[in-house]
N, C-alpha and C positions, 0 to 999 in steps of 0.2 A: 558370697561364700563363694555357693557349689563351681560357680564360672570362672573365681578366682583359684581353682585350685585344677579345673582343668585347664584353663590356657597355662601354667604353671608347666603341668604334665607334657604340653601340647610343644613349649618350648625348649621343657629341659631332652622331650627325646628327636626333637628336630635341632638338635643345636649343635651335632658333630655333620648332619649335612647340610647347617646352613654356612658353616665356614665350611664346608669341601667344595659349598658349591663357591660359594665368595672367590678362594686358593682357583681353586679353576677359570670363574669368570677374569680372574686378574693375568691365567694364564701361568698359573706356577702347574707343579704336574704335582696330584698327589697321593698319596701310599694308599694300597687297601686300608679300609678301615672298618673294623666288624664291630656291631650292634646289637647285643643283644637283646630280644625285642621278650619276646617269652620261651619258658620253658621249651626247650627245644627247638627253634626259630628266630630267627638273624635273620639282619639285616645285613652290605655290605655297600659302601657310595666307593668308584674310582675314578682314575681316568687313567687312557695309553699314549690320548693326545690333546696337544693344547685347545684347551673348548667344548673338549669333548665329558660326558659322564657318562658312566655305568655304574646303576646300582640292581644290586642281586638283592634276590629278595626269596629265601626257604622258611616253608609252610612245612607241617607238621599234620599229615593227614591222619585220622584216626583209624579209617574202616577205608576198605576197599571198593567201597562209592562215591566216599567221598575223594579216592581218589581217583578217582575213574571222571566223577562230574569236574572238579580240575583242568583236571587232562583238557577235557572238551574243551570246557570253556578256553582253557589260554589257545587253545590250536584254532578257536574260532580268531580272539586278538591277532593273531598272528596273519590269520590270514584275507581278517578286515582290513589288515595294514596295504595291502595291497592292495587297497580297494581307494585308500583315500589318502589323498597325497600331500605329505610335508607333516604323516603320522609316527608320533613315537613309534620308535622301534620296541619288538618286544620277538623273544626268546623261551622257548620253553624245550629243558629237557630233564627226564630223571638222574644226571649228574650228580657229583661232588659239587657243593659250594664249594667258591674259590678262592 
């Protein structure tokens, strides 16, 4: 029963992403779709060009230490993409969400 509930949650939360990616795959432009995930946390999916998808995540870190650790981790991810060919583009910034 727990597995069925977990799969339902996965499918329910992932449905907007799946729909947007299928539209992008067909070459249809997707307007920005905002999905509330947790309290004070959201994610967005959009496309600026046919066949391309952008996925944005807004995290809410409670402490200054968590913020600093997240910043270091995401900057390191960004640096890693320079050395790995064909990797996913990662950008980190402290600006407001799209």
